[in-house]
C-alpha positions as CSV (number, residue, x, y, z in Angstrom):
1,M,-61.9,-30.3,-36.9
2,S,-64.2,-29.5,-34.0
3,S,-62.8,-28.6,-30.6
4,N,-63.7,-31.9,-29.0
5,E,-62.1,-34.1,-31.7
6,S,-58.8,-35.8,-31.0
7,L,-55.7,-35.4,-33.2
8,D,-54.4,-38.7,-34.6
9,L,-50.6,-39.2,-34.6
10,F,-50.7,-40.7,-38.0
11,S,-53.5,-39.2,-40.1
12,M,-55.3,-36.4,-38.2
13,T,-58.4,-38.6,-37.6
14,P,-60.2,-38.9,-34.2
15,L,-58.2,-41.0,-31.8
16,D,-61.3,-42.9,-30.7
17,S,-61.6,-44.4,-34.2
18,R,-60.7,-48.1,-34.1
19,A,-62.5,-49.1,-37.3
20,S,-61.2,-52.2,-38.9
21,K,-60.5,-50.2,-42.1
22,A,-58.3,-47.8,-40.3
23,P,-54.6,-48.2,-40.9
24,L,-52.8,-50.7,-38.7
25,A,-50.7,-47.9,-37.1
26,E,-54.0,-46.3,-36.0
27,R,-55.6,-49.5,-34.7
28,M,-52.5,-50.3,-32.7
29,R,-52.2,-46.9,-31.0
30,P,-51.5,-47.3,-27.3
31,R,-54.6,-46.9,-25.1
32,S,-52.6,-46.1,-21.9
33,L,-49.2,-44.7,-21.1
34,A,-48.2,-48.2,-19.9
35,E,-48.6,-49.4,-23.5
36,V,-46.2,-46.8,-24.9
37,L,-42.9,-48.5,-25.9
38,G,-39.4,-47.1,-26.1
39,Q,-39.8,-44.1,-23.9
40,E,-39.1,-45.6,-20.5
41,E,-36.9,-42.7,-19.4
42,L,-40.0,-40.5,-19.4
43,L,-42.8,-43.0,-18.7
44,A,-41.4,-45.6,-16.3
45,P,-42.7,-45.4,-12.7
46,K,-41.4,-42.3,-11.0
47,A,-40.0,-41.0,-14.3
48,A,-40.7,-37.4,-15.3
49,L,-44.0,-37.7,-17.2
50,S,-45.3,-40.5,-15.0
51,A,-44.7,-38.3,-11.9
52,L,-46.7,-35.5,-13.5
53,V,-49.7,-37.8,-14.1
54,E,-49.5,-39.1,-10.5
55,S,-49.5,-35.6,-9.1
56,S,-52.4,-34.6,-11.4
57,E,-50.4,-31.5,-12.3
58,L,-49.8,-31.1,-16.0
59,P,-47.7,-28.0,-16.9
60,S,-47.4,-26.6,-20.4
61,L,-44.9,-28.7,-22.2
62,I,-43.3,-29.5,-25.5
63,L,-42.7,-33.1,-26.7
64,W,-39.6,-33.1,-29.0
65,G,-38.6,-36.1,-31.0
66,P,-38.3,-37.7,-34.4
67,P,-41.4,-38.9,-36.4
68,G,-43.4,-41.9,-35.2
69,V,-42.3,-42.1,-31.6
70,G,-45.7,-41.4,-30.0
71,K,-45.6,-37.6,-29.3
72,T,-49.3,-37.1,-30.1
73,T,-50.4,-40.3,-28.4
74,I,-48.6,-39.4,-25.2
75,A,-50.0,-35.9,-25.3
76,Q,-53.6,-37.1,-25.5
77,L,-53.0,-39.8,-22.8
78,L,-51.5,-37.1,-20.5
79,A,-54.5,-34.9,-21.0
80,K,-56.9,-37.8,-20.4
81,S,-55.0,-38.9,-17.3
82,T,-55.3,-35.4,-15.8
83,E,-59.0,-35.0,-16.9
84,K,-58.4,-32.1,-19.2
85,R,-60.6,-31.2,-22.1
86,W,-58.7,-31.9,-25.4
87,I,-58.4,-29.4,-28.2
88,A,-56.1,-30.2,-31.0
89,Y,-54.8,-28.5,-34.1
90,S,-52.0,-28.9,-36.5
91,A,-49.8,-25.8,-36.6
92,V,-49.5,-26.3,-40.4
93,S,-53.1,-25.2,-40.9
94,A,-54.0,-23.4,-37.7
95,G,-53.8,-19.6,-37.6
96,V,-54.6,-16.9,-35.1
97,K,-58.3,-17.4,-35.7
98,E,-58.2,-21.0,-34.6
99,I,-56.0,-20.3,-31.7
100,R,-58.3,-17.5,-30.4
101,A,-61.3,-19.9,-30.8
102,A,-59.5,-22.5,-28.7
103,I,-58.7,-19.9,-26.1
104,A,-62.4,-18.8,-26.0
105,T,-63.5,-22.5,-25.5
106,A,-60.9,-22.9,-22.7
107,E,-62.1,-19.8,-20.9
108,V,-65.6,-21.2,-20.9
109,E,-64.3,-24.5,-19.6
110,R,-62.3,-22.8,-16.9
111,A,-65.4,-20.8,-15.7
112,R,-67.1,-24.2,-15.2
113,G,-64.2,-25.4,-13.1
114,G,-62.6,-27.5,-15.7
115,S,-59.2,-27.2,-17.5
116,T,-58.2,-27.5,-21.2
117,A,-55.2,-29.0,-22.9
118,L,-54.5,-27.3,-26.2
119,F,-52.4,-29.6,-28.4
120,L,-50.5,-28.1,-31.3
121,D,-48.8,-30.6,-33.6
122,E,-45.7,-29.4,-35.4
123,I,-45.6,-26.3,-33.1
124,H,-42.4,-25.2,-34.8
125,R,-44.6,-24.1,-37.8
126,L,-46.2,-21.3,-35.8
127,N,-45.0,-17.9,-36.7
128,K,-44.1,-15.2,-34.2
129,S,-47.5,-13.5,-34.2
130,Q,-49.2,-16.8,-33.6
131,Q,-46.9,-17.7,-30.7
132,D,-47.5,-14.2,-29.3
133,V,-51.2,-14.8,-29.2
134,L,-50.7,-18.0,-27.1
135,L,-48.2,-16.5,-24.7
136,P,-50.5,-14.6,-22.2
137,H,-53.0,-17.5,-22.0
138,V,-50.3,-20.0,-21.4
139,E,-48.8,-17.7,-18.7
140,A,-52.3,-17.2,-17.1
141,G,-53.0,-20.9,-17.1
142,T,-56.1,-20.5,-19.4
143,V,-54.8,-23.5,-21.4
144,T,-52.2,-26.1,-20.8
145,L,-50.2,-26.0,-24.0
146,I,-48.8,-29.3,-25.3
147,G,-46.7,-28.9,-28.4
148,A,-45.2,-31.6,-30.5
149,T,-42.2,-31.0,-32.8
150,T,-39.6,-32.8,-34.7
151,E,-37.4,-29.7,-34.7
152,N,-35.2,-28.4,-31.9
153,P,-37.6,-26.1,-29.9
154,S,-34.7,-23.8,-28.9
155,F,-34.4,-22.8,-32.5
156,E,-38.1,-22.8,-33.5
157,V,-40.1,-21.6,-30.4
158,N,-39.5,-18.0,-29.2
159,N,-37.8,-17.7,-25.8
160,A,-40.8,-16.2,-24.0
161,L,-43.1,-19.1,-24.9
162,L,-40.3,-21.7,-24.4
163,S,-39.6,-20.4,-20.9
164,R,-43.2,-21.2,-19.9
165,C,-43.0,-24.8,-21.1
166,R,-41.1,-27.8,-20.0
167,V,-39.4,-29.6,-22.8
168,F,-39.3,-33.4,-22.9
169,T,-37.2,-35.2,-25.4
170,L,-38.4,-38.5,-27.0
171,K,-36.0,-40.7,-28.8
172,A,-36.3,-42.9,-31.9
173,L,-37.4,-46.4,-31.1
174,G,-34.6,-49.0,-30.8
175,E,-34.8,-52.5,-32.3
176,E,-36.2,-54.2,-29.2
177,P,-39.2,-51.8,-28.8
178,L,-39.9,-52.1,-32.5
179,K,-39.8,-55.9,-32.3
180,Q,-42.3,-55.9,-29.4
181,L,-44.6,-53.5,-31.3
182,L,-44.5,-55.6,-34.5
183,Q,-45.0,-58.9,-32.7
184,H,-47.9,-57.5,-30.8
185,A,-49.5,-56.2,-34.0
186,L,-49.0,-59.6,-35.6
187,S,-50.6,-61.5,-32.7
188,D,-53.4,-59.1,-31.7
189,E,-56.7,-60.5,-33.2
190,E,-58.8,-57.5,-32.2
191,R,-56.8,-54.6,-33.5
192,G,-53.9,-56.2,-35.4
193,L,-53.2,-59.0,-37.9
194,G,-53.7,-61.9,-35.5
195,K,-56.6,-63.4,-37.4
196,E,-54.3,-63.9,-40.4
197,Q,-52.0,-66.2,-38.4
198,L,-48.9,-64.9,-40.1
199,Q,-45.5,-65.9,-38.9
200,L,-42.5,-63.5,-38.9
201,P,-39.1,-65.2,-38.8
202,D,-36.3,-63.4,-36.8
203,A,-34.5,-62.4,-40.0
204,A,-37.6,-60.8,-41.5
205,L,-38.4,-59.1,-38.2
206,T,-34.9,-57.6,-38.1
207,L,-35.3,-56.5,-41.7
208,L,-38.6,-54.7,-40.8
209,C,-37.0,-52.9,-37.8
210,K,-34.1,-51.8,-39.9
211,A,-36.4,-50.4,-42.6
212,A,-38.4,-48.6,-40.0
213,D,-35.4,-46.5,-38.8
214,G,-36.8,-45.9,-35.3
215,D,-40.3,-44.9,-36.5
216,A,-43.2,-46.9,-35.1
217,R,-45.6,-45.5,-37.7
218,R,-43.3,-46.7,-40.5
219,A,-42.8,-50.1,-38.9
220,L,-46.5,-50.8,-38.7
221,G,-47.1,-49.4,-42.1
222,L,-44.4,-51.6,-43.6
223,L,-45.8,-54.7,-41.7
224,E,-49.3,-54.0,-43.1
225,A,-48.0,-53.5,-46.7
226,S,-45.8,-56.6,-46.5
227,A,-48.7,-58.7,-45.2
228,A,-50.9,-57.4,-48.1
229,L,-48.3,-58.3,-50.7
230,H,-47.7,-61.7,-49.1
231,R,-51.4,-62.5,-49.3
232,V,-51.4,-61.8,-53.0
233,N,-48.1,-63.5,-53.9
234,H,-48.1,-66.4,-51.3
235,P,-51.7,-67.0,-50.2
236,E,-51.1,-70.5,-48.8
237,D,-47.8,-69.7,-47.0
238,P,-48.2,-68.4,-43.4
239,I,-44.5,-67.3,-43.2
240,L,-44.1,-63.7,-44.1
241,S,-41.2,-63.6,-46.5
242,A,-38.3,-61.2,-46.6
243,Q,-39.0,-60.7,-50.3
244,S,-42.4,-59.2,-49.4
245,I,-40.8,-56.9,-46.8
246,E,-38.2,-55.7,-49.3
247,Q,-40.8,-55.1,-51.9
248,A,-42.9,-53.1,-49.5
249,S,-40.0,-51.2,-48.1
250,G,-38.6,-49.9,-51.4
251,D,-35.6,-47.6,-51.2
252,Q,-35.0,-46.7,-47.5
253,T,-35.1,-42.9,-46.8
254,L,-32.8,-41.9,-44.0
255,R,-33.9,-39.5,-41.3
256,Y,-32.0,-36.4,-42.3
257,D,-33.3,-32.8,-42.7
258,R,-31.0,-30.5,-44.6
259,A,-32.6,-27.5,-42.8
260,G,-33.2,-29.0,-39.3
261,E,-31.3,-30.1,-36.3
262,E,-30.2,-33.4,-37.7
263,H,-28.3,-31.5,-40.3
264,Y,-26.3,-29.6,-37.6
265,N,-25.8,-32.7,-35.4
266,V,-24.4,-34.8,-38.3
267,I,-22.1,-32.1,-39.7
268,S,-20.8,-31.4,-36.1
269,A,-20.0,-35.1,-35.7
270,F,-18.4,-35.1,-39.1
271,I,-16.1,-32.2,-38.3
272,K,-15.2,-33.4,-34.8
273,S,-14.4,-36.9,-36.1
274,M,-11.9,-35.5,-38.6
275,R,-10.5,-33.2,-35.8
276,A,-10.0,-36.3,-33.7
277,S,-8.1,-38.0,-36.5
278,D,-10.8,-40.7,-36.9
279,P,-11.3,-41.4,-40.6
280,D,-13.7,-44.2,-40.1
281,A,-16.2,-42.1,-38.1
282,A,-15.7,-39.2,-40.5
283,L,-16.4,-41.3,-43.5
284,Y,-19.5,-42.8,-41.8
285,Y,-20.9,-39.3,-41.2
286,L,-20.0,-38.3,-44.8
287,A,-22.1,-41.2,-46.0
288,R,-24.9,-40.2,-43.7
289,M,-25.0,-36.8,-45.2
290,L,-24.7,-37.9,-48.8
291,E,-27.2,-40.7,-48.5
292,G,-29.6,-38.3,-46.7
293,G,-29.5,-35.8,-49.6
294,E,-27.1,-33.2,-48.3
295,D,-25.7,-30.7,-50.8
296,P,-22.2,-32.0,-51.6
297,L,-20.9,-28.5,-52.1
298,F,-21.9,-27.7,-48.5
299,I,-19.7,-30.5,-47.4
300,A,-16.9,-29.4,-49.7
301,R,-17.0,-25.9,-48.3
302,R,-16.7,-27.3,-44.8
303,L,-13.6,-29.3,-45.9
304,V,-12.0,-26.1,-47.2
305,I,-12.6,-24.4,-43.8
306,F,-11.4,-27.5,-41.9
307,A,-8.2,-27.7,-44.0
308,S,-7.1,-24.3,-42.6
309,E,-8.8,-24.2,-39.2
310,D,-7.7,-27.6,-38.0
311,V,-5.0,-29.0,-40.3
312,G,-3.4,-25.7,-41.1
313,N,0.3,-25.6,-41.8
314,A,1.0,-28.9,-40.2
315,E,0.1,-30.2,-43.7
316,P,-0.2,-27.3,-46.2
317,A,-1.3,-29.7,-48.9
318,G,-4.6,-30.2,-47.1
319,L,-5.9,-26.8,-48.3
320,S,-4.9,-27.5,-51.9
321,L,-6.7,-30.9,-51.8
322,A,-9.8,-29.4,-50.2
323,T,-10.1,-26.6,-52.8
324,S,-9.5,-29.1,-55.6
325,T,-12.3,-31.2,-54.3
326,H,-14.6,-28.3,-54.2
327,L,-13.7,-27.5,-57.8
328,A,-14.1,-31.2,-58.8
329,L,-17.6,-31.3,-57.3
330,E,-18.6,-28.2,-59.2
331,R,-17.4,-29.8,-62.4
332,I,-18.7,-33.4,-62.1
333,G,-21.2,-33.5,-59.3
334,L,-22.6,-36.7,-57.8
335,P,-22.5,-39.6,-57.8
336,E,-18.8,-39.6,-58.8
337,G,-18.0,-36.6,-56.6
338,R,-18.5,-38.8,-53.5
339,I,-15.1,-40.4,-54.4
340,N,-13.4,-37.0,-54.3
341,L,-15.0,-36.2,-51.0
342,A,-14.0,-39.6,-49.5
343,Q,-10.4,-39.1,-50.6
344,T,-10.2,-35.6,-49.0
345,V,-12.0,-36.7,-45.8
346,A,-9.6,-39.6,-45.4
347,F,-6.6,-37.3,-46.0
348,L,-7.6,-34.6,-43.7
349,S,-8.6,-37.0,-40.9
350,C,-5.2,-38.7,-41.0
351,A,-3.2,-35.4,-41.5
352,P,-1.3,-33.9,-38.6
353,K,-3.4,-31.2,-37.0
354,S,-2.6,-27.6,-36.1
355,N,-4.7,-24.5,-35.4
356,A,-1.7,-22.3,-34.9
357,A,-2.4,-20.0,-37.8
358,Y,-6.1,-19.6,-36.8
359,A,-5.2,-19.0,-33.2
360,A,-2.5,-16.5,-34.3
361,Y,-5.0,-14.5,-36.3
362,E,-7.4,-14.4,-33.4
363,R,-4.6,-13.0,-31.1
364,A,-3.6,-10.4,-33.7
365,A,-7.3,-9.4,-34.3
366,A,-7.8,-9.0,-30.5
367,L,-4.8,-6.6,-30.4
368,V,-6.1,-4.6,-33.4
369,R,-9.4,-4.2,-31.7
370,Q,-7.7,-3.1,-28.5
371,T,-5.2,-0.6,-30.0
372,G,-7.0,0.7,-33.1
373,S,-5.5,2.1,-36.3
374,L,-1.9,2.6,-35.3
375,S,0.5,4.2,-37.9
376,V,2.5,1.9,-40.1
377,P,6.2,2.3,-39.5
378,K,7.8,4.6,-42.0
379,H,10.3,2.1,-43.3
380,L,7.5,-0.1,-44.5
381,C,5.8,2.6,-46.5
382,N,6.3,3.1,-50.2
383,A,7.8,6.4,-51.3
384,P,6.7,6.9,-55.0
385,T,7.1,10.7,-54.8
386,K,9.9,13.1,-53.9
387,L,7.9,14.6,-51.0
388,M,7.3,11.2,-49.5
389,K,11.0,10.5,-49.6
390,Q,11.7,13.8,-47.9
391,L,9.2,12.8,-45.2
392,G,11.1,9.6,-44.5
393,Y,8.8,7.2,-46.2
394,S,10.7,3.9,-46.9
395,K,13.8,5.2,-45.1
396,G,15.7,2.3,-43.4
397,Y,13.9,-0.5,-45.3
398,Q,16.2,-3.4,-45.9
399,Y,15.4,-5.7,-48.8
400,P,15.5,-9.2,-47.4
401,H,16.8,-10.9,-50.6
402,D,19.9,-8.8,-50.2
403,K,20.6,-10.7,-47.0
404,P,19.5,-14.3,-47.9
405,D,21.3,-15.8,-44.9
406,E,19.1,-13.9,-42.4
407,E,15.6,-14.9,-41.5
408,H,14.5,-11.4,-40.5
409,A,16.0,-8.5,-42.3
410,G,15.7,-4.9,-41.0
411,P,14.1,-3.4,-38.0
412,H,10.9,-4.2,-36.0
413,N,7.9,-4.2,-38.4
414,L,5.0,-3.7,-36.1
415,P,3.8,-0.1,-35.3
416,D,6.2,1.8,-33.1
417,E,3.7,1.9,-30.2
418,L,3.7,-1.9,-30.0
419,P,6.4,-4.2,-28.5
420,R,7.5,-7.2,-30.5
421,K,4.6,-9.7,-30.5
422,N,4.7,-13.5,-31.0
423,F,1.3,-14.2,-32.4
424,F,2.2,-17.3,-34.5
425,T,3.6,-20.2,-32.5
426,P,4.2,-23.2,-34.9
427,G,3.1,-26.6,-33.7
428,K,5.2,-29.7,-33.3
429,R,3.7,-31.6,-36.2
430,G,4.4,-31.8,-39.9
431,W,5.6,-28.8,-41.8
432,E,5.1,-26.6,-38.7
433,A,7.7,-28.5,-36.8
434,R,10.3,-27.5,-39.4
435,A,9.0,-24.0,-39.4
436,A,9.4,-23.9,-35.6
437,E,13.1,-24.9,-35.9
438,R,13.7,-22.2,-38.5
439,R,12.0,-19.6,-36.4
440,K,13.9,-20.8,-33.3
441,G,17.2,-20.3,-35.2
442,S,16.3,-16.9,-36.4
443,T,15.5,-15.6,-33.0
444,S,18.4,-17.2,-31.1
């Protein structure tokens, strides 16, 4: 790609290409910021990006959002609106050589009194050394860096570069923006499918939006494929059928990246829904993960942790069920294993909750870190040799089973330097409520 070519959001072809043979998604690309749909929070009058254009000041920035929401289009339109030279690369294929060449071009442009926007698609793919090459030139203003990424930049872009860029978050397109986009493509005779005079009933339009899953590129691609199928199967019928749309859509792939931010967002929502005793939300997020291709054993491991961290001794059976589910998944896998997971998620969501044991350990660990390796009281030490007995090992130890009516037999069991501590405070739910009563009776 030459330095004066534009990067296409959809296929890495020049943005000024509007040939009739180009994909519909390319032909329908917005030609101004006003045509961009679904990002009003950033592009409405007086909104953040609109204000930058009005001020003619374009800082280095990163556009973060899911696929097909217009990141590259917005980037090019911003550069065009602020009269910057456009250099674009994909970080998948660009290396230090390409970045240095872009910087050299930008320096020449700057000497002429101009400015340059360096666009890097999938900027999260740059390694540390490539990011380090960019840093001084971004800081000096040699280039205005515009990055596009589907990944959380706070995880993927180093702090030094990130601190010199403003991050703008784009969102997946909702149903209404997608409907507007599809209806426009269907009626536009110059760039869209208007000359075919197809009609799209509301039910079929809704079906297309659902299949697109917030992705404008996918929506337009599905519309184009559906129209092509319809022309073959129903050449005399102007009404685009739901059957053609379903045939073009195939099996829907959910937006879920097992190694990306969506993974962490969904598992967080899953855990917090169970913690809030909301089985319906927890089962929904379980389905999101499984249908998106998450490793079921990862989910099972999280359930084992949750059973102790959040359910605890309020319902001790939770840990047994969670570990049994992990074993069952190892033995039978999917798809049947989803039933085991659903059972355990419902049980743990509805179970009484307590983090008393977890909190007790944290308090005990904090004291250990504070006080170090104190000596174990002699009465708790074994005395297998004559010398150890002479030294007082095990002296004074009282065997609890000899006094079955007493909850605590014998003297204080913590190191002598420590006062009696109450790390574990049972909760008021489930088994722990009974444990609290027993403990209350033993200390009264």
